C-alpha positions as CSV (number, residue, x, y, z in Angstrom):
1,X,105.0,127.1,95.5
2,X,106.0,128.2,99.0
3,X,105.2,126.5,102.3
4,X,104.7,128.5,105.5
5,X,105.1,126.4,108.7
6,X,104.3,128.0,112.1
7,X,103.9,127.2,115.7
8,X,101.3,129.3,117.5
9,X,99.9,130.4,120.9
10,X,96.5,132.1,121.1
11,X,94.2,133.7,123.6
12,X,91.3,136.0,124.0
13,X,91.5,139.3,125.9
14,X,90.2,137.8,129.1
15,X,92.2,134.6,128.9
16,X,89.0,132.7,129.0
17,X,90.7,130.3,126.6
18,X,94.4,129.8,125.9
19,X,95.6,127.6,123.1
20,X,98.7,126.1,121.4
21,X,98.9,125.0,117.9
22,X,100.5,124.7,114.5
23,X,99.5,125.5,111.0
24,X,100.8,125.4,107.4
25,X,99.9,127.4,104.3
26,X,100.9,126.2,100.8
27,X,100.9,128.9,98.2
28,X,99.3,127.4,95.1
29,X,98.1,130.0,92.6
30,X,99.4,133.6,91.9
31,X,96.4,135.9,91.6
32,X,96.7,139.6,91.3
33,X,99.1,141.1,93.7
34,X,99.2,138.0,95.9
35,X,99.0,134.2,96.1
36,X,96.1,131.9,97.0
37,X,97.1,129.4,99.6
38,X,95.5,126.4,101.2
39,X,96.6,124.6,104.3
40,X,95.8,123.0,107.6
41,X,96.0,123.8,111.2
42,X,95.7,122.2,114.6
43,X,94.8,123.8,118.0
44,X,94.6,122.6,121.5
45,X,92.6,125.1,123.5
46,X,91.9,124.9,127.2
47,X,89.8,126.9,129.6
48,X,91.7,129.6,131.4
49,X,90.5,132.3,133.7
50,X,86.8,131.3,133.7
51,X,87.6,127.7,134.8
52,X,90.1,128.9,137.3
53,X,87.6,131.3,138.8
54,X,84.7,128.8,138.7
55,X,86.9,126.2,140.5
56,X,88.0,128.7,143.1
57,X,84.5,129.9,144.1
58,X,82.5,126.6,143.9
59,X,82.9,123.2,145.4
60,X,83.6,121.8,141.9
61,X,86.9,121.3,140.2
62,X,86.1,122.1,136.6
63,X,88.1,122.0,133.4
64,X,87.4,121.8,129.7
65,X,89.4,121.7,126.5
66,X,89.0,121.4,122.8
67,X,91.0,119.9,120.0
68,X,90.4,121.6,116.7
69,X,91.9,120.3,113.4
70,X,91.1,122.7,110.6
71,X,91.4,123.3,106.9
72,X,92.6,126.8,105.9
73,X,92.5,129.0,102.9
74,X,94.3,132.4,102.7
75,X,95.4,135.1,100.2
76,X,99.0,136.2,100.9
77,X,100.0,139.7,99.7
78,X,103.6,140.8,99.8
79,X,104.0,144.5,100.6
80,X,106.3,146.0,97.9
81,X,107.6,148.9,100.0
82,X,108.5,146.4,102.8
83,X,109.9,143.2,101.2
84,X,110.0,141.4,104.6
85,X,106.3,141.8,105.2
86,X,103.4,139.5,104.2
87,X,99.7,140.2,105.0
88,X,96.8,137.9,104.4
89,X,93.1,137.4,105.1
90,X,92.1,133.8,105.9
91,X,89.3,131.4,106.7
92,X,89.4,128.1,108.6
93,X,86.9,125.3,109.1
94,X,87.0,122.0,110.9
95,X,85.6,119.7,113.6
96,X,86.0,120.6,117.2
97,X,86.3,117.8,119.8
98,X,85.4,119.1,123.2
99,X,85.9,117.4,126.6
100,X,85.0,118.5,130.1
101,X,85.7,117.1,133.6
102,X,83.8,118.0,136.7
103,X,85.0,116.7,140.1
104,X,82.5,117.0,143.0
105,X,83.4,117.2,146.7
106,X,87.2,116.8,146.2
107,X,86.9,113.9,143.8
108,X,84.1,111.9,145.5
109,X,82.5,111.8,142.0
110,X,84.0,112.6,138.7
111,X,81.9,113.3,135.6
112,X,83.3,113.5,132.0
113,X,81.5,115.4,129.2
114,X,82.2,115.1,125.5
115,X,80.9,116.8,122.4
116,X,81.8,117.3,118.8
117,X,80.9,120.3,116.7
118,X,82.0,122.3,113.7
119,X,84.1,125.4,114.1
120,X,84.8,128.3,111.7
121,X,87.2,131.2,112.0
122,X,88.2,134.1,109.8
123,X,90.4,137.1,110.1
124,X,93.7,138.6,109.0
125,X,97.3,137.9,109.6
126,X,100.8,139.3,109.1
127,X,104.2,137.7,108.8
128,X,107.3,139.7,109.4
129,X,110.5,138.1,108.1
130,X,113.2,138.7,110.7
131,X,115.9,136.6,108.9
132,X,114.9,135.0,105.6
133,X,113.2,132.4,105.8
134,X,112.3,132.8,109.5
135,X,109.3,135.0,110.5
136,X,107.3,136.1,113.4
137,X,103.6,136.7,112.9
138,X,100.2,137.3,114.3
139,X,96.6,136.8,113.5
140,X,93.4,138.5,114.7
141,X,90.3,136.4,114.1
142,X,86.7,135.9,114.9
143,X,85.8,132.3,115.6
144,X,82.7,130.3,116.3
145,X,82.4,126.9,117.8
146,X,79.9,125.8,120.4
147,X,78.1,122.8,121.8
148,X,76.6,121.0,124.7
149,X,78.3,118.4,126.7
150,X,76.9,114.9,127.4
151,X,78.1,114.0,130.8
152,X,78.7,110.5,132.2
153,X,79.9,109.4,135.6
154,X,83.5,108.3,135.2
155,X,84.3,107.4,138.8
156,X,83.0,107.7,142.4
157,X,79.6,108.1,144.0
158,X,76.9,108.8,141.4
159,X,74.6,110.3,144.2
160,X,77.0,113.3,144.3
161,X,75.6,115.6,141.7
162,X,76.0,119.2,140.7
163,X,74.0,121.9,138.9
164,X,74.6,121.0,135.3
165,X,73.2,124.2,134.0
166,X,76.4,126.0,134.9
167,X,78.7,123.7,133.0
168,X,76.7,121.9,130.3
169,X,77.7,124.1,127.4
170,X,81.0,125.2,125.8
171,X,81.9,127.9,123.4
172,X,85.1,129.0,121.5
173,X,83.1,132.0,120.2
174,X,84.6,135.4,120.1
175,X,87.6,137.4,119.0
176,X,91.1,136.2,119.8
177,X,94.7,136.8,118.8
178,X,97.4,134.4,117.8
179,X,101.2,134.9,117.9
180,X,103.4,132.7,115.7
181,X,106.9,131.8,114.9
182,X,107.5,130.1,111.6
183,X,109.6,129.4,108.5
184,X,108.9,129.8,104.8
185,X,110.2,126.9,102.7
186,X,110.7,127.4,98.9
């Protein structure tokens, strides 16, 4: 059994979301040319370019973020011609805890929205061992997680409202890439 531990950063091509995280894969069962692994991951994703733009062009200060713990399953295949290379398909599943904050008129009213949903992702990854047992890696994945915020007035004047239609939903749906630095423990 081998354990891969990694720290990660992820983003989509438009930087709509940027995230930091960590994950681990524990190789359990040799099967064919590879090893079936199970593991866990944790991500903290926050709104990037979309929120920055929205806050710049409207009278609202808007942010949202998601915390995503997940279970993982993967199939790691060592490449015989390149002993320092490991490729793998994977799938992940877990709850997504979303939170949004909207400040109206420079903080005259602040609303907080919360939601919980289920997220799933799948894709492929690669680990390149630069100095055994240290590796750099990457994943390309398709992910889906979405929901609708339930807002409550947190502070300020409740008569100061905003168009909720523009900020009442959230989504981590799309294609993103993840870059990792990790270590493989025996």
